[in-house]
C-alpha positions as CSV (number, residue, x, y, z in Angstrom):
1,M,-10.3,-43.7,47.2
2,A,-8.9,-40.6,47.2
3,D,-7.2,-37.6,45.0
4,T,-3.5,-37.9,45.6
5,P,-1.7,-33.9,45.6
6,V,-0.3,-34.3,42.9
7,E,-3.8,-35.4,40.6
8,N,-5.4,-32.7,42.5
9,L,-2.8,-30.5,41.2
10,K,-2.9,-31.7,37.5
11,K,-6.8,-31.2,37.5
12,L,-6.6,-28.0,39.2
13,L,-3.8,-26.6,36.2
14,F,-5.6,-28.4,33.8
15,T,-9.3,-26.4,34.5
16,G,-6.9,-23.4,35.1
17,I,-6.0,-23.4,31.2
18,I,-9.4,-24.6,30.0
19,Q,-10.6,-21.3,31.5
20,A,-8.4,-19.1,29.9
21,L,-8.5,-20.5,26.5
22,L,-12.2,-19.9,27.1
23,I,-11.6,-15.8,28.3
24,G,-9.1,-15.4,25.4
25,I,-12.1,-17.1,23.0
26,A,-14.7,-14.9,24.5
27,A,-12.6,-11.6,24.6
28,A,-11.3,-12.1,21.0
29,V,-15.2,-13.0,19.9
30,F,-16.0,-9.4,21.9
31,A,-13.5,-7.3,20.1
32,L,-14.0,-8.3,16.7
33,V,-17.8,-8.4,17.2
34,I,-17.3,-4.6,18.5
35,N,-14.3,-3.4,16.0
36,N,-17.2,-4.8,13.2
37,V,-19.8,-2.3,14.6
38,R,-18.0,1.0,15.1
39,T,-17.5,3.3,12.2
40,D,-13.7,3.9,12.7
41,S,-13.3,0.1,12.9
42,L,-9.5,-1.5,11.9
43,P,-9.0,-3.1,9.2
44,L,-8.4,-6.8,10.0
45,I,-6.5,-7.4,6.9
46,N,-3.8,-5.2,5.3
47,R,-6.2,-3.7,3.4
48,I,-4.6,-0.2,1.7
49,E,-7.6,2.5,2.1
50,T,-7.5,5.1,-0.7
51,K,-9.9,7.4,-2.4
52,L,-9.1,6.8,-5.9
53,P,-10.9,4.4,-7.9
54,S,-9.2,1.0,-9.2
55,A,-7.3,0.9,-12.5
56,T,-9.8,-1.5,-13.1
57,E,-12.9,0.0,-12.3
58,I,-12.4,3.4,-15.1
59,S,-9.8,4.1,-17.5
60,P,-6.9,6.0,-16.9
61,Q,-7.7,8.3,-19.4
62,K,-10.9,9.9,-18.0
63,S,-9.6,10.0,-13.6
64,Q,-6.4,8.7,-12.0
65,S,-6.9,5.5,-10.4
66,V,-5.4,2.6,-8.3
67,I,-3.2,0.4,-9.5
68,S,-1.5,-2.9,-7.3
69,V,1.9,-3.5,-7.1
70,K,1.5,-6.3,-9.1
71,D,-0.7,-5.1,-11.9
72,A,2.3,-1.9,-11.8
73,F,5.1,-4.7,-12.4
74,R,3.6,-6.4,-15.0
75,M,2.9,-2.7,-16.7
76,F,6.8,-2.1,-16.0
77,T,7.9,-5.5,-17.8
78,Q,5.6,-5.2,-20.5
79,K,7.4,-1.2,-21.0
80,K,3.7,-0.2,-21.2
81,A,4.3,2.6,-18.1
82,I,6.6,5.0,-17.0
83,F,7.2,5.8,-12.8
84,L,6.9,8.8,-11.3
85,D,8.5,8.7,-8.1
86,A,6.8,11.5,-5.5
87,R,9.5,11.1,-3.1
88,D,12.2,13.3,-1.9
89,A,15.2,13.8,-3.7
90,S,17.2,12.2,-1.0
91,E,15.1,8.9,-1.2
92,Y,14.8,8.6,-4.8
93,E,18.8,8.9,-4.7
94,K,19.0,5.8,-3.0
95,Y,16.2,3.5,-4.2
96,H,13.9,3.9,-7.5
97,V,12.1,1.8,-9.6
98,P,14.2,1.7,-13.0
99,G,13.7,4.6,-15.4
100,A,11.5,6.3,-12.9
101,I,10.8,9.8,-13.1
102,H,11.8,12.1,-9.7
103,I,8.8,14.5,-9.3
104,E,7.8,15.8,-6.3
105,P,3.8,17.4,-5.6
106,G,4.2,21.1,-5.7
107,K,7.2,21.1,-7.6
108,T,6.0,19.8,-11.4
109,E,6.0,23.1,-13.5
110,S,9.3,22.5,-14.6
111,K,8.6,19.1,-15.4
112,I,5.2,19.4,-17.1
113,D,6.4,19.8,-20.8
114,N,8.4,16.6,-20.2
115,I,5.9,14.9,-18.9
116,K,3.4,15.4,-21.2
117,K,5.3,14.2,-23.6
118,I,6.1,10.7,-22.6
119,N,4.9,8.4,-24.9
120,A,3.4,5.7,-22.2
121,E,0.1,3.6,-22.4
122,L,0.1,4.6,-17.8
123,L,1.9,6.8,-15.9
124,I,2.2,5.6,-12.3
125,A,3.1,7.7,-9.4
126,Y,4.4,6.1,-6.3
127,C,5.4,7.6,-2.7
128,Y,7.0,5.5,0.1
129,G,4.2,3.5,1.3
130,P,0.2,3.1,2.8
131,G,-0.5,6.2,4.0
132,C,1.6,8.3,2.2
133,P,-0.4,10.8,0.3
134,L,1.9,12.0,-2.2
135,A,1.4,9.7,-4.7
136,E,-2.3,10.6,-4.9
137,E,-1.5,14.9,-4.7
138,L,1.1,14.4,-7.3
139,A,-1.8,12.5,-9.4
140,K,-4.6,14.7,-8.7
141,E,-1.7,18.4,-9.7
142,L,-0.6,16.4,-13.3
143,M,-4.6,16.0,-13.5
144,A,-5.6,19.4,-13.0
145,K,-2.5,20.3,-15.8
146,S,-4.3,17.9,-18.2
147,I,-2.9,14.4,-17.8
148,R,-4.7,11.9,-17.9
149,N,-3.0,8.5,-18.3
150,I,-2.0,9.1,-14.1
151,A,-2.6,5.8,-11.6
152,V,-1.6,5.7,-8.2
153,M,0.4,2.4,-6.7
154,P,-0.6,2.9,-2.7
155,E,1.5,0.4,-2.1
156,G,4.6,2.6,-3.1
157,W,8.0,1.9,-3.0
158,E,7.7,-0.1,0.3
159,G,5.4,-2.6,-1.8
160,W,7.7,-2.3,-4.7
161,A,10.7,-3.3,-2.7
162,S,9.1,-5.8,-0.4
163,S,7.9,-7.9,-3.7
164,G,11.6,-8.2,-4.7
165,Y,10.9,-6.4,-7.9
166,P,14.4,-4.3,-9.8
167,E,15.6,-1.2,-8.0
168,E,18.4,1.3,-9.2
169,G,19.7,4.2,-7.3
170,S,22.8,5.3,-5.6
171,L,23.0,2.3,-3.0
172,K,21.8,-0.3,-5.5
């Protein structure tokens, strides 16, 4: 007995769906292999790339390092860190980490003496978020002026705010 037109249509549709899924899987595998082989591959997980070593790898007294938002918050709650906001003044005024000092790279001369007097285990520089170079620039500038206890928080303000940590500023 021959299949009815409806049954033929169902078989054709099912076969088409299976073929589309197989093509999609093959394309995804091909893309992952190519991405893995390339020297300029895209990160598959939201990795924050920085040229600085991790704060857990070296002492921040010897060199600038990085610190995660989670570890920065722990230092904040233990009152062991002071934050340095490297963003522009208008963004700092809107929102910032409570107690953060606003200091932009290239404009440290007027605040350097006060920063040297800060009694904190660690200074944590931050800017807008991943990819923003201002915190690293500020850290390098302060290191050149003999400030050694500095770390950069690469996730920046975006990471801090999206984690739901405390904020202060004119819009708070």
